[in-house]
C-alpha positions, 0 to 999 in steps of 0.5 A: 500500500502506498503511504501518503503523508499530509502536512497541515499548518495550524495558527496559534496565539493572537493575530500578530503571532507568526509561530506555526505548528505542524502536524503530520499524519503518519498512518491512517486506518479507517477514521483513526490516525497516528499523528506527529506534532511539534507541540504537546498533545494530551492523550484522550483530549479532543481537538477542534479544527476550524478552517480559515476563510482566506487560506489553508490555515486552521485554528487549533484549540482544545474542544471543551468537554461537558461531561460533569458539572458543579452547580452552586446557588445561594440566598442571603436576606437580612430584614429588620422592622420596628418589632421583628427581624427576618434573616435567612441564608441558604446554600445549595450545591449539585454535582452532575453527570451529563449524558447530553439528552439528560443530566442527573446527580446528587445535591446538598442544601443548607438553610438557616432562618433567624426571626429574632428569637434564635436560629432554625437550621435545615440540612437536606440531601437528595438528587435532581434530574434534567431532560435536555430538549437540546442535546448538551454539547460544547457548541450549545449556547442555550439549554432548556427543558423539564427538571425535577429534584427531591430532598430529604432532611431534618430541621433543627428548631431553636428550642432544640426539637427536630422535624423531618423534611421532604422537598419536591420541586418539579418544573423547568430550567433555562441555562445560558453559557457565557461567551462560548465558555463552559460556565453557565447561568441557570434559572429554574421555575418550579412548583415547590412542595414541602412536608414537615413532620414531627412526632406529633404534627405534620404540615405541608407548604406549596407554591411557586419558586424561582432558583438561580445557579452558577454552573461549571462544566468540565 
């Protein structure tokens, strides 16, 4: 079999840079190839090639991956009146696995509420599930679709007593990626259902709720 060698020139850096990187294809079998490069390449990394409009030059840059995600959210409130106060703080963290069409993962939430007579605290753990109406790939700028999360935990009252908590949040989400990066702003609109149970009583709360997260994919 006759061996063919092809030479492709890549352009790096800013527009004023004249440093050229060369890659030589040494062997091809089907859609797999052995290449030789004069710059370091990471094994297993995917590189995206974009052809220049005015020459045979190509832009050479690592293709962003979105296999996993970290979501961070929070809320801080401090209000005072003539005879009362309402101070609240909540922190939420999620870790996710991206399967393009859907995403899922565990989540943790902490919340403290101080109405002036002491602090009540909530500790919750659970999981979430997203169904992406657009596949979550590196070229997507917007993602949207239905979402649902569920959490179980405990509430510690200032009096020392405790209660069990169940949270259910079905709804929808929209994510916007900043400037083609792997970071996104995520907004959720959900129907929030909460059940609080003690040894003697049980109460439920429900209503609409909005959530905001910063999401980092890697």
